[in-house]
VEXZABA-622079 format. One record per residue (C-alpha): x, y, z; residue number from 0. Coordinates in nm, 2 decimals, decimal comma. Example, Ala and Ser with C-alpha at 12.3 -4.5 7.8 and 13.67 -1.06 7.14 Angstrom:
- 1,23 -0,45 0,78 0
- 1,37 -0,11 0,71 1
END
This chain:
- 2,46 -1,15 -5,58 0
- 2,81 -1,09 -5,45 1
- 2,92 -0,78 -5,63 2
- 3,28 -0,84 -5,56 3
- 3,27 -1,14 -5,79 4
- 3,13 -0,95 -6,08 5
- 3,46 -0,83 -6,24 6
- 3,59 -1,19 -6,23 7
- 3,27 -1,33 -6,36 8
- 3,27 -1,08 -6,64 9
- 3,64 -1,15 -6,73 10
- 3,61 -1,52 -6,71 11
- 3,28 -1,53 -6,90 12
- 3,42 -1,30 -7,16 13
- 3,73 -1,50 -7,21 14
- 3,54 -1,83 -7,23 15
- 3,28 -1,70 -7,47 16
- 3,55 -1,53 -7,68 17
- 3,75 -1,86 -7,71 18
- 3,43 -2,04 -7,82 19
- 3,34 -1,77 -8,06 20
- 3,69 -1,80 -8,22 21
- 3,66 -2,18 -8,23 22
- 3,31 -2,16 -8,40 23
- 3,40 -1,86 -8,62 24
- 3,39 -2,04 -8,94 25
- 3,04 -2,19 -8,84 26
- 2,87 -1,88 -8,73 27
- 2,74 -1,82 -9,08 28
- 2,41 -2,01 -9,10 29
- 2,41 -2,07 -8,72 30
- 2,17 -1,81 -8,58 31
- 2,16 -1,96 -8,22 32
- 2,54 -1,93 -8,20 33
- 2,54 -1,58 -8,34 34
- 2,25 -1,46 -8,13 35
- 2,40 -1,63 -7,82 36
- 2,74 -1,47 -7,85 37
- 2,58 -1,13 -7,92 38
- 2,35 -1,15 -7,63 39
- 2,62 -1,29 -7,40 40
- 2,84 -0,99 -7,48 41
- 2,55 -0,76 -7,41 42
- 2,47 -0,92 -7,08 43
- 2,82 -0,91 -6,95 44
- 2,84 -0,53 -7,04 45
- 2,51 -0,47 -6,86 46
- 2,63 -0,67 -6,56 47
- 2,94 -0,46 -6,53 48
- 2,74 -0,14 -6,55 49
- 2,49 -0,26 -6,28 50
- 2,78 -0,34 -6,05 51
- 2,93 0,01 -6,10 52
- 2,60 0,17 -6,03 53
- 2,54 -0,05 -5,72 54
- 2,89 0,06 -5,58 55
- 2,79 0,42 -5,64 56
- 2,42 0,41 -5,54 57
- 2,27 0,69 -5,32 58
- 2,17 0,59 -4,96 59
- 1,80 0,63 -5,04 60
- 1,79 0,38 -5,32 61
- 1,61 0,06 -5,23 62
- 1,83 -0,25 -5,26 63
- 1,55 -0,45 -5,41 64
- 1,58 -0,27 -5,74 65
- 1,93 -0,39 -5,79 66
- 1,84 -0,73 -5,66 67
- 1,58 -0,77 -5,94 68
- 1,84 -0,61 -6,20 69
- 2,11 -0,86 -6,11 70
- 1,87 -1,16 -6,11 71
- 1,73 -1,05 -6,45 72
- 2,08 -1,01 -6,60 73
- 2,18 -1,36 -6,46 74
- 1,86 -1,51 -6,63 75
- 1,96 -1,33 -6,94 76
- 2,32 -1,46 -6,94 77
- 2,20 -1,81 -6,87 78
- 1,96 -1,80 -7,16 79
- 2,22 -1,69 -7,40 80
- 2,47 -1,96 -7,28 81
- 2,19 -2,22 -7,34 82
- 2,16 -2,08 -7,70 83
- 2,54 -2,13 -7,74 84
- 2,52 -2,49 -7,59 85
- 2,23 -2,59 -7,82 86
- 2,36 -2,43 -8,13 87
- 2,73 -2,52 -8,07 88
- 2,67 -2,90 -8,01 89
- 2,48 -2,90 -8,34 90
- 2,77 -2,79 -8,54 91
- 3,06 -2,89 -8,31 92
- 3,34 -3,15 -8,39 93
- 3,46 -3,39 -8,10 94
- 3,70 -3,13 -7,96 95
- 3,44 -2,86 -7,96 96
- 3,19 -3,09 -7,81 97
- 3,42 -3,16 -7,53 98
- 3,47 -2,79 -7,47 99
- 3,10 -2,73 -7,47 100
- 3,05 -3,00 -7,21 101
- 3,31 -2,85 -6,99 102
- 3,16 -2,51 -7,03 103
- 2,81 -2,64 -6,94 104
- 2,95 -2,81 -6,63 105
- 3,15 -2,50 -6,53 106
- 2,85 -2,28 -6,57 107
- 2,63 -2,50 -6,35 108
- 2,91 -2,51 -6,09 109
- 2,96 -2,14 -6,10 110
- 2,59 -2,08 -6,02 111
- 2,63 -2,26 -5,69 112
- 2,87 -2,00 -5,56 113
- 2,78 -1,68 -5,75 114
- 2,54 -1,53 -5,50 115
- 2,20 -1,56 -5,33 116
- 1,95 -1,84 -5,43 117
- 1,74 -1,61 -5,66 118
- 2,05 -1,50 -5,87 119
- 2,21 -1,85 -5,87 120
- 1,89 -2,02 -5,98 121
- 1,82 -1,75 -6,25 122
- 2,17 -1,85 -6,41 123
- 2,15 -2,23 -6,32 124
- 1,80 -2,30 -6,46 125
- 1,85 -2,19 -6,83 126
- 2,20 -2,34 -6,84 127
- 2,07 -2,67 -6,71 128
- 1,77 -2,68 -6,95 129
- 1,98 -2,56 -7,24 130
- 2,23 -2,85 -7,16 131
- 1,96 -3,11 -7,16 132
- 1,81 -2,98 -7,48 133
- 2,15 -2,97 -7,65 134
- 2,23 -3,33 -7,56 135
- 1,89 -3,46 -7,67 136
- 1,90 -3,26 -8,00 137
- 2,26 -3,37 -8,09 138
- 2,17 -3,74 -8,15 139
- 1,88 -3,93 -8,28 140
- 1,89 -4,17 -7,98 141
- 1,95 -3,97 -7,65 142
- 2,25 -4,10 -7,47 143
- 2,10 -4,22 -7,14 144
- 2,44 -4,23 -6,96 145
- 2,51 -3,87 -7,04 146
- 2,16 -3,76 -6,94 147
- 2,18 -3,95 -6,61 148
- 2,52 -3,80 -6,54 149
- 2,40 -3,45 -6,62 150
- 2,08 -3,50 -6,41 151
- 2,29 -3,61 -6,12 152
- 2,53 -3,32 -6,15 153
- 2,23 -3,09 -6,19 154
- 2,07 -3,21 -5,86 155
- 2,41 -3,17 -5,68 156
- 2,45 -2,82 -5,80 157
- 2,08 -2,74 -5,72 158
- 2,11 -2,88 -5,36 159
- 2,44 -2,70 -5,33 160
- 2,29 -2,38 -5,42 161
- 2,03 -2,42 -5,15 162
- 2,28 -2,54 -4,89 163
- 2,53 -2,26 -4,96 164
- 2,26 -2,00 -4,96 165
- 2,11 -2,12 -4,63 166
- 2,46 -2,13 -4,48 167
- 2,54 -1,79 -4,60 168
- 2,22 -1,65 -4,46 169
- 2,28 -1,82 -4,12 170
- 2,63 -1,68 -4,10 171
- 2,51 -1,33 -4,20 172
- 2,23 -1,34 -3,94 173
- 2,49 -1,45 -3,68 174
- 2,71 -1,17 -3,78 175
- 2,43 -0,91 -3,76 176
- 2,32 -1,05 -3,40 177
- 2,68 -1,04 -3,29 178
- 2,71 -0,68 -3,40 179
- 2,39 -0,59 -3,23 180
- 2,49 -0,76 -2,91 181
- 2,83 -0,59 -2,93 182
- 2,66 -0,25 -2,96 183
- 2,43 -0,33 -2,67 184
- 2,73 -0,44 -2,45 185
- 2,92 -0,13 -2,54 186
- 2,62 0,09 -2,47 187
- 2,57 -0,08 -2,12 188
- 2,94 -0,05 -2,04 189
- 2,93 0,32 -2,13 190
- 2,63 0,37 -1,90 191
- 2,79 0,16 -1,63 192
- 3,11 0,37 -1,65 193
- 2,93 0,69 -1,64 194
- 2,66 0,61 -1,36 195
- 2,80 0,33 -1,15 196
- 2,96 0,39 -0,81 197
- 3,18 0,07 -0,83 198
- 3,55 0,12 -0,83 199
- 3,87 -0,09 -0,83 200
- 4,15 -0,05 -0,58 201
- 4,49 -0,21 -0,51 202
- 4,79 -0,17 -0,28 203
- 5,15 -0,27 -0,29 204
- 5,32 -0,49 -0,03 205
- 5,33 -0,20 0,21 206
- 4,95 -0,16 0,18 207
- 4,99 0,18 0,01 208
- 4,72 0,25 -0,24 209
- 4,85 0,24 -0,60 210
- 4,69 0,38 -0,91 211
- 4,37 0,48 -0,75 212
- 4,10 0,54 -1,00 213
- 3,91 0,86 -1,05 214
- 3,58 0,69 -0,94 215
- 3,76 0,59 -0,62 216
- 3,87 0,95 -0,56 217
- 3,52 1,09 -0,63 218
- 3,34 0,86 -0,38 219
- 3,62 0,93 -0,12 220
- 3,59 1,31 -0,16 221
- 3,95 1,33 -0,25 222
- 4,18 1,32 -0,55 223
- 4,38 1,03 -0,71 224
- 4,71 1,21 -0,61 225
- 4,61 1,24 -0,24 226
- 4,50 0,88 -0,23 227
- 4,82 0,75 -0,40 228
- 5,04 0,82 -0,11 229
- 4,80 0,69 0,15 230
- 4,79 0,35 0,32 231
- 4,47 0,16 0,31 232
- 4,49 0,11 0,69 233
- 4,52 0,49 0,74 234
- 4,25 0,56 0,50 235
- 4,00 0,33 0,69 236
- 4,12 0,47 1,03 237
- 4,07 0,84 0,93 238
- 3,72 0,78 0,78 239
- 3,60 0,51 1,01 240
- 3,60 0,70 1,34 241
- 3,28 0,79 1,50 242
- 3,14 0,89 1,83 243
- 3,29 1,12 2,09 244
- 3,59 0,89 2,16 245
- 3,68 0,89 1,79 246
- 3,71 0,51 1,79 247
- 3,66 0,31 1,48 248
- 3,32 0,14 1,42 249
- 3,30 -0,24 1,44 250
- 3,30 -0,29 1,06 251
- 3,61 -0,09 1,00 252
- 3,78 -0,26 1,29 253
- 3,70 -0,59 1,14 254
- 3,84 -0,49 0,80 255
- 4,17 -0,37 0,97 256
- 4,20 -0,69 1,16 257
- 4,15 -0,91 0,84 258
- 4,39 -0,70 0,64 259
- 4,65 -0,74 0,92 260
- 4,61 -1,11 0,89 261
- 4,63 -1,10 0,51 262
- 4,28 -1,26 0,49 263
- 4,02 -1,21 0,21 264
- 3,73 -0,99 0,32 265
- 3,39 -0,87 0,20 266
- 3,21 -0,61 0,42 267
- 2,89 -0,51 0,26 268
- 2,80 -0,23 0,50 269
- 3,10 -0,02 0,61 270
- 3,01 0,32 0,76 271
- 3,27 0,59 0,66 272
- 3,27 0,96 0,72 273
- 3,38 1,22 0,46 274
- 3,35 1,60 0,56 275
- 3,10 1,53 0,84 276
- 2,88 1,32 0,61 277
- 2,83 0,95 0,68 278
- 2,85 0,72 0,38 279
- 2,80 0,35 0,35 280
- 3,05 0,15 0,15 281
- 3,06 -0,20 0,03 282
- 3,43 -0,30 0,01 283
- 3,59 -0,64 -0,07 284
- 3,96 -0,73 -0,10 285
- 4,18 -1,03 -0,16 286
- 4,55 -1,06 -0,08 287
- 4,78 -1,13 -0,39 288
- 5,10 -1,34 -0,36 289
- 5,37 -1,40 -0,62 290
- 5,49 -1,75 -0,73 291
- 5,72 -1,78 -0,43 292
- 5,43 -1,71 -0,20 293
- 5,54 -1,36 -0,11 294
- 5,27 -1,11 -0,03 295
- 5,27 -0,83 -0,29 296
- 4,95 -0,64 -0,20 297
- 4,57 -0,64 -0,21 298
- 4,33 -0,62 -0,49 299
- 3,97 -0,53 -0,44 300
- 3,66 -0,36 -0,54 301
- 3,45 -0,11 -0,36 302
- 3,11 0,06 -0,41 303
- 2,93 0,35 -0,24 304
- 2,59 0,18 -0,14 305
- 2,46 0,48 0,07 306
- 2,15 0,52 -0,14 307
- 2,08 0,14 -0,13 308
- 2,13 0,14 0,25 309
- 1,89 0,44 0,29 310
- 1,64 0,27 0,08 311
- 1,67 -0,04 0,30 312
- 1,62 0,16 0,61 313
- 1,32 0,34 0,46 314
- 1,17 0,01 0,36 315
- 1,23 -0,14 0,72 316
- 1,08 0,18 0,87 317
- 0,77 0,16 0,64 318
- 0,73 -0,21 0,74 319
- 0,75 -0,15 1,11 320
- 0,57 0,19 1,14 321
- 0,22 0,32 1,09 322
- 0,22 0,54 0,78 323
- -0,04 0,78 0,92 324
- 0,09 0,86 1,27 325
- 0,46 0,75 1,24 326
- 0,42 0,53 1,55 327
- 0,52 0,17 1,56 328
- 0,26 -0,07 1,39 329
- 0,12 -0,39 1,51 330
- 0,41 -0,60 1,37 331
- 0,67 -0,39 1,56 332
- 0,45 -0,40 1,87 333
- 0,43 -0,78 1,87 334
- 0,81 -0,79 1,84 335
- 0,87 -0,54 2,12 336
- 0,62 -0,72 2,34 337
- 0,79 -1,05 2,27 338
- 1,13 -0,90 2,36 339
- 0,99 -0,74 2,67 340
- 0,83 -1,07 2,80 341
- 1,14 -1,29 2,71 342
- 1,42 -1,06 2,82 343
- 1,53 -0,97 3,18 344
- 1,25 -0,78 3,35 345
- 1,43 -0,56 3,59 346
- 1,20 -0,33 3,77 347
- 0,91 -0,42 3,54 348
- 0,76 -0,33 3,21 349
- 0,43 -0,15 3,18 350
- 0,19 -0,21 2,89 351
- -0,08 0,05 2,83 352
- -0,36 -0,03 2,59 353
- -0,55 0,29 2,49 354
- -0,88 0,33 2,31 355
- -1,04 0,65 2,20 356
- -1,39 0,76 2,29 357
- -1,63 0,87 2,02 358
- -1,37 0,84 1,74 359
- -1,62 0,65 1,52 360
- -1,87 0,94 1,55 361
- -1,60 1,19 1,44 362
- -1,52 0,96 1,14 363
- -1,88 0,93 1,05 364
- -1,98 1,28 1,10 365
- -1,67 1,47 0,94 366
- -1,52 1,20 0,71 367
- -1,21 0,99 0,70 368
- -0,98 1,29 0,63 369
- -1,08 1,45 0,95 370
- -1,04 1,12 1,12 371
- -0,69 1,08 0,99 372
- -0,60 1,44 1,11 373
- -0,74 1,35 1,45 374
- -0,54 1,03 1,47 375
- -0,22 1,21 1,38 376
- -0,30 1,48 1,65 377
- -0,36 1,20 1,90 378
- -0,03 1,04 1,83 379
- 0,16 1,37 1,88 380
- -0,02 1,42 2,22 381
- 0,07 1,06 2,33 382
- 0,43 1,12 2,24 383
- 0,44 1,44 2,44 384
- 0,32 1,25 2,75 385
- 0,55 0,95 2,76 386
- 0,92 0,93 2,88 387
- 1,20 0,94 2,63 388
- 1,27 0,57 2,63 389
- 0,90 0,46 2,61 390
- 0,77 0,31 2,28 391
- 0,43 0,40 2,14 392
- 0,24 0,20 1,88 393
- -0,08 0,23 1,67 394
- -0,24 -0,11 1,66 395
- -0,51 -0,01 1,40 396
- -0,83 0,21 1,39 397
- -0,83 0,41 1,72 398
- -0,63 0,15 1,93 399
- -0,30 0,24 2,07 400
- -0,04 0,08 2,29 401
- 0,26 0,20 2,50 402
- 0,54 -0,01 2,63 403
- 0,73 0,14 2,94 404
- 1,06 -0,03 3,01 405
- 1,19 -0,01 3,37 406
- 0,86 0,11 3,50 407
- 0,68 0,08 3,83 408
- 0,30 0,08 3,87 409
- 0,32 0,44 3,98 410
- 0,52 0,52 3,66 411
- 0,26 0,35 3,44 412
- -0,03 0,52 3,62 413
- 0,14 0,86 3,60 414
- 0,20 0,83 3,22 415
- -0,16 0,69 3,17 416
- -0,30 0,99 3,37 417
- -0,11 1,24 3,16 418
- -0,23 1,08 2,84 419
- -0,60 1,07 2,94 420
- -0,59 1,43 3,07 421
- -0,42 1,54 2,74 422
- -0,65 1,36 2,51 423
- -0,96 1,50 2,70 424
- -0,87 1,85 2,57 425
- -1,05 1,95 2,25 426
- -0,87 1,90 1,93 427
- -0,86 2,20 1,70 428
- -0,82 2,05 1,34 429
- -0,82 2,22 1,01 430
- -1,19 2,26 0,96 431
- -1,34 2,16 1,30 432
- -1,29 2,15 1,67 433
- -1,39 1,81 1,83 434
- -1,36 1,66 2,18 435
- -1,32 1,29 2,23 436
- -1,14 1,13 2,52 437
- -0,99 0,79 2,59 438
- -0,99 0,49 2,82 439
- -0,68 0,29 2,92 440
- -0,59 -0,05 3,05 441
- -0,26 -0,12 3,23 442
- -0,09 -0,44 3,28 443
- 0,26 -0,49 3,44 444
- 0,52 -0,75 3,32 445
- 0,70 -0,81 3,64 446
- 0,85 -1,16 3,60 447
- 1,03 -1,34 3,30 448
- 0,86 -1,60 3,10 449
- 0,52 -1,43 3,07 450
- 0,36 -1,50 2,73 451
- 0,31 -1,20 2,52 452
- -0,06 -1,30 2,45 453
- -0,12 -1,32 2,82 454
- 0,02 -0,98 2,88 455
- -0,19 -0,84 2,60 456
- -0,50 -1,01 2,73 457
- -0,44 -0,87 3,08 458
- -0,42 -0,51 2,94 459
- -0,73 -0,57 2,72 460
- -0,92 -0,69 3,03 461
- -0,82 -0,38 3,22 462
- -0,92 -0,17 2,91 463
- -1,26 -0,33 2,91 464
- -1,31 -0,25 3,28 465
- -1,21 0,11 3,20 466
- -1,47 0,14 2,93 467
- -1,74 0,00 3,16 468
- -1,65 0,26 3,41 469
- -1,70 0,55 3,18 470
- -1,53 0,80 2,97 471
- -1,18 0,91 3,07 472
- -1,12 0,61 3,29 473
- -0,80 0,40 3,34 474
- -0,78 0,07 3,51 475
- -0,48 -0,15 3,63 476
- -0,53 -0,52 3,56 477
- -0,63 -0,71 3,88 478
- -0,65 -1,08 3,85 479
- -0,94 -1,07 4,11 480
- -1,15 -0,86 3,87 481
- -1,09 -1,10 3,58 482
- -1,42 -1,27 3,64 483
- -1,60 -0,95 3,63 484
- -1,43 -0,85 3,31 485
- -1,51 -1,18 3,16 486
- -1,87 -1,12 3,24 487
- -1,86 -0,79 3,06 488
- -1,71 -0,95 2,75 489
- -1,98 -1,22 2,76 490
- -2,24 -0,94 2,76 491
- -2,07 -0,76 2,47 492
- -2,06 -1,09 2,27 493
- -2,43 -1,16 2,33 494
- -2,52 -0,81 2,21 495
- -2,35 -0,88 1,89 496
- -2,39 -1,24 1,80 497
- -2,72 -1,33 1,99 498
- -2,91 -1,01 1,99 499
- -3,23 -1,17 1,87 500
- -3,24 -1,41 2,15 501
- -3,22 -1,13 2,42 502
- -3,51 -1,00 2,61 503
- -3,54 -0,62 2,67 504
- -3,82 -0,44 2,84 505
- -3,89 -0,10 2,98 506
- -3,95 0,04 3,33 507
- -4,09 0,39 3,40 508
- -4,01 0,65 3,66 509
- -4,23 0,96 3,70 510
- -4,13 1,32 3,69 511
- -4,36 1,54 3,90 512
- -4,43 1,90 3,97 513
- -4,25 2,00 4,30 514
- -4,54 2,22 4,41 515
- -4,84 2,01 4,33 516
- -4,71 1,67 4,28 517
- -4,87 1,64 3,94 518
- -4,71 1,39 3,70 519
- -4,59 1,56 3,38 520
- -4,36 1,30 3,23 521
- -4,25 0,94 3,29 522
- -3,90 0,85 3,19 523
- -3,86 0,51 3,01 524
- -3,56 0,31 3,13 525
- -3,45 0,00 2,94 526
- -3,38 -0,33 3,12 527
- -3,22 -0,65 2,99 528
- -3,34 -0,99 3,12 529
- -3,01 -1,18 3,07 530
- -3,05 -1,56 3,07 531
- -2,75 -1,60 3,30 532
- -2,71 -1,27 3,49 533
- -3,07 -1,18 3,54 534
- -3,21 -0,83 3,51 535
- -2,94 -0,59 3,41 536
- -2,98 -0,21 3,44 537
- -2,86 0,01 3,15 538
- -2,53 0,11 3,31 539
- -2,42 -0,25 3,27 540
- -2,48 -0,28 2,90 541
- -2,55 0,05 2,73 542
- -2,18 0,15 2,70 543
- -2,10 -0,18 2,55 544
- -2,39 -0,16 2,30 545
- -2,27 0,19 2,20 546
- -1,93 0,05 2,13 547
- -2,04 -0,25 1,92 548
- -2,33 -0,08 1,75 549
- -2,61 -0,28 1,91 550
- -2,75 0,05 2,06 551
- -2,92 0,11 1,72 552
- -3,14 -0,19 1,76 553
- -3,19 -0,15 2,13 554
- -3,28 0,22 2,07 555
- -3,53 0,12 1,80 556
- -3,70 -0,11 2,04 557
- -3,71 0,16 2,32 558
- -3,87 0,42 2,08 559
- -4,14 0,17 1,96 560
- -4,22 0,04 2,31 561
- -4,21 0,39 2,47 562
- -4,45 0,53 2,20 563
- -4,69 0,23 2,25 564
- -4,70 0,29 2,62 565
- -4,74 0,67 2,58 566
- -5,06 0,59 2,39 567
- -5,20 0,42 2,71 568
- -5,14 0,73 2,92 569
- -5,35 1,05 2,97 570
- -5,27 1,31 2,71 571
- -5,10 1,55 2,95 572
- -4,84 1,29 3,05 573
- -4,53 1,26 2,81 574
- -4,28 0,97 2,80 575
- -3,92 1,06 2,80 576
- -3,67 0,84 2,61 577
- -3,29 0,85 2,64 578
- -3,11 0,90 2,31 579
- -2,75 0,78 2,27 580
- -2,49 0,98 2,09 581
- -2,45 0,69 1,85 582
- -2,82 0,70 1,76 583
- -2,77 1,05 1,62 584
- -2,57 0,90 1,34 585
- -2,84 0,65 1,25 586
- -2,97 0,76 0,91 587
- -3,31 0,60 0,98 588
- -3,36 0,76 1,32 589
- -3,60 1,05 1,21 590
- -3,80 0,81 0,99 591
- -3,82 0,56 1,28 592
- -3,95 0,83 1,52 593
- -4,20 0,96 1,28 594
- -4,34 0,63 1,20 595
- -4,39 0,53 1,56 596
- -4,56 0,86 1,64 597
- -4,81 0,81 1,34 598
- -4,86 0,43 1,43 599
- -4,96 0,51 1,79 600
- -5,14 0,84 1,71 601
- -4,93 1,06 1,94 602
- -4,98 1,43 1,95 603
- -4,72 1,70 1,98 604
- -4,53 1,69 2,31 605
- -4,62 1,34 2,40 606
- -4,25 1,21 2,34 607
- -3,95 1,38 2,49 608
- -3,59 1,28 2,40 609
- -3,32 1,32 2,66 610
- -2,96 1,37 2,55 611
- -2,64 1,41 2,75 612
- -2,39 1,68 2,66 613
- -2,15 1,40 2,54 614
- -2,41 1,33 2,26 615
- -2,37 1,67 2,11 616
- -2,02 1,78 2,21 617
- -1,96 1,89 1,85 618
- -2,17 2,19 1,73 619
- -2,21 2,08 1,38 620
- -2,47 2,16 1,11 621
- -2,56 1,78 1,10 622
- -2,63 1,77 1,47 623
- -2,84 2,08 1,45 624
- -3,04 1,93 1,14 625
- -3,11 1,61 1,34 626
- -3,23 1,78 1,65 627
- -3,44 2,03 1,45 628
- -3,60 1,74 1,26 629
- -3,68 1,57 1,60 630
- -3,85 1,88 1,73 631
- -4,03 1,93 1,39 632
- -4,21 1,60 1,45 633
- -4,35 1,75 1,76 634
- -4,11 1,60 2,01 635
- -3,95 1,78 2,31 636
- -3,58 1,78 2,39 637
- -3,42 1,76 2,74 638
- -3,06 1,81 2,83 639
- -2,98 1,53 3,08 640
- -2,72 1,50 3,36 641
- -2,64 1,88 3,33 642
- -2,34 1,94 3,56 643
- -2,18 1,60 3,54 644
- -1,98 1,67 3,23 645
- -1,85 1,98 3,06 646
- -2,17 2,17 3,13 647
- -2,09 2,41 2,85 648
- -2,31 2,70 2,80 649
- -2,26 2,67 2,43 650
- -2,48 2,36 2,44 651
- -2,77 2,57 2,55 652
- -2,67 2,86 2,32 653
- -2,67 2,66 2,00 654
- -2,96 2,40 2,07 655
- -3,31 2,47 2,18 656
- -3,41 2,25 2,47 657
- -3,74 2,23 2,66 658
- -3,60 2,07 2,98 659
- -3,28 2,11 3,18 660
- -3,22 1,81 3,41 661
- -2,97 1,88 3,69 662
- -2,74 1,59 3,78 663
- -2,81 1,44 4,13 664
- -2,45 1,50 4,23 665
- -2,51 1,88 4,22 666
- -2,84 1,85 4,41 667
- -2,69 1,65 4,69 668
- -2,38 1,87 4,73 669
- -2,58 2,20 4,73 670
- -2,82 2,12 5,02 671
- -2,58 2,22 5,29 672
- -2,35 2,46 5,09 673
- -2,46 2,82 5,06 674
- -2,23 2,88 4,77 675
- -2,35 2,60 4,57 676
- -2,71 2,68 4,65 677
- -2,65 3,02 4,50 678
- -2,51 2,86 4,18 679
- -2,81 2,64 4,16 680
- -3,05 2,94 4,21 681
- -2,89 3,13 3,92 682
- -2,90 2,82 3,70 683
- -3,27 2,79 3,77 684
- -3,32 3,16 3,70 685
- -3,13 3,14 3,37 686
- -3,34 2,83 3,27 687
- -3,68 3,02 3,35 688
- -3,56 3,32 3,15 689
- -3,50 3,10 2,84 690
- -3,82 2,90 2,89 691
- -3,65 2,58 3,01 692
- -3,83 2,36 3,26 693
- -3,57 2,28 3,52 694
- -3,58 1,93 3,68 695
- -3,38 1,79 3,97 696
- -3,27 1,43 3,96 697
- -3,21 1,20 4,26 698
- -3,46 1,36 4,50 699
- -3,47 1,15 4,82 700
- -3,62 1,36 5,09 701
- -3,90 1,62 5,13 702
- -3,63 1,85 5,26 703
- -3,47 1,84 4,91 704
- -3,82 1,92 4,76 705
- -3,88 2,23 4,98 706
- -3,52 2,36 4,92 707
- -3,54 2,32 4,55 708
- -3,88 2,50 4,54 709
- -3,70 2,78 4,71 710
- -3,44 2,78 4,44 711
- -3,69 2,80 4,16 712
- -3,69 2,44 4,05 713
- -4,02 2,33 3,90 714
- -4,00 1,95 3,87 715
- -3,82 1,66 4,03 716
- -3,75 1,29 3,99 717
- -3,63 1,03 4,24 718
- -3,71 0,79 4,52 719
- -3,91 1,06 4,71 720
- -4,19 1,01 4,45 721
- -4,13 0,67 4,30 722
- -3,88 0,42 4,19 723
- -3,87 0,27 3,84 724
- -4,16 0,03 3,78 725
- -4,32 -0,17 3,51 726
- -4,59 -0,02 3,28 727
- -4,87 -0,20 3,47 728
- -4,74 -0,10 3,81 729
- -4,72 0,27 3,69 730
- -5,08 0,26 3,57 731
- -5,19 0,13 3,92 732
- -4,96 0,40 4,08 733
- -5,13 0,67 3,87 734
- -5,48 0,55 3,95 735
- -5,41 0,57 4,32 736
- -5,25 0,91 4,30 737
- -5,52 1,07 4,08 738
- -5,74 1,34 4,25 739
- -6,07 1,34 4,06 740
- -6,15 1,70 4,13 741
- -5,84 1,84 3,98 742
- -5,69 1,57 3,76 743
- -5,36 1,62 3,94 744
- -5,13 1,37 4,10 745
- -4,97 1,44 4,45 746
- -4,67 1,31 4,62 747
END
């Protein structure tokens, strides 16, 4: 209910009911409906007035629904008592009074339509309408049809009006509330904008002097409104746009000054300005203003400090083009740089180095990805320390790196590559462990314009592949003449991965004999590959590739099984030596595979010997010790192969228990005619004997070698002096020919 209408309704209702009461005063006696109606009506209007007063003074915690029900109940009460007056009045009314009652009925029905909400309006309208119908029908014996039709039509009109007005009122109220809510939101946003935004307005007069600079403008300009008010916009830009040793304005500021001088509209989204030795980035726009006569009266514009946004853009661009782990450029930025190097003017030439780490996968597998990440980060730092200031370094993924050397000769590229390989060969001392890896590199030169980036990359990859085939720590320059050889290596690599089951591997054996008696103690198993296109391939042509692509695990499993099977056909005093790759040490099934083969072929202790190079056990770790101890626990012996060709670290012998020490052929050959080197070999032999190591010389070719090595304390030897590698059947025949029945020994 509209409480503002209550006083008017009470006054109007009171006057009308008072007039009717005075008109029917003489008929009230004997007319209970009239008497009760007037009394109830008076009471209802009094209660309505009281309710309106209470509503106006209600406490904040009072629920409006209570008053809503009260007002609706009072409206229903007033409507009922008006219906009593209409029914009782028409029964006793003269013609004048009848007309007055009809007018009152129509007025009450009309008042209902505009008195308030639908609930209150219907509470008043319903009893009045029903009372009017009853009064008309009770006033005559034959109900007047015309009057009833008119009343019904008017009743329908007022009823529909009540619904329409109520719906309209509710819609307007909802719109008002929504408008208020939106206004509050807008005001809140504007307050937040004014407090936190860096935008500001600026304007100048016809002389380009800043006028009425805002406080926000002064804040971002590190100044005060008073200082800015006397400054020309041109002077402001010149003072804060200077950069570099010559104090010249940057290009963006120069463009702004030029456009302002020409009275042109401008919008410069990135304008570098300097305030107190701090560089900021502004977005500034302006428009010239002219009066009605076309006379220039100044500039109006808006500015904003977008330094944070610009820094965010730079950070995003850096993240998009750099490797997050090492900080070097990523593959995307490498592709762009290589494209630019191939399409731009070449000059002296551009060098491309593709770099791959040795044994990185074993570090990752052994110590975990965290250590691997630390290693990659350390590798990146060392690479950066080896290149020139204008060279660009990239990490292409995994352990692959690339370096672009602008304006470089072949000598420059080889010098940088040599420094990198030497630097990466030094052990890395990480947080929890010290590891030694190494690297291989391929070099390609971009010496003419128009070379396709993919061709340059392919050339460097081919050179890298040749370097890997050459051994650890190698670098190769791409040579078109060697492209066919590299293609062959790639085909071998692919066959090991995709067509392994179709390949044929077999073993050959080379004896190891006692130098004094010629007795055979061990035969070394050497794997061969019968390639369908390239024929019989020795291990040095495919083992490194198999280590790189993982095929060595399956090749190694074949070698262990075949060697154990062949050992079962030899006399019990002859062992079979099997080369063990560093990659195989990380095979979780290695120990189980060795044990199963020994049991399957019923081989006793000492019948199988595993040869490892120092590169296989560079890292003295508990895991490596556990694996080697498990191998010896199975009854197998261990030999340290190629001693003297690598690091030859005493720590290898210190931490691991070996049964045999095999001296590399290069040391044997060099020591034959050099007294100093012979002395070194003598002490190596003495040390080996003192720690119960059998010392074996590799690559023996003459009897002079045999005699000299016996003098130096060597016990066993291997080489062409005794026998070349041969098939298993040929070795059996060789053993039968060499066997001396009386002693059971073999002689050379």
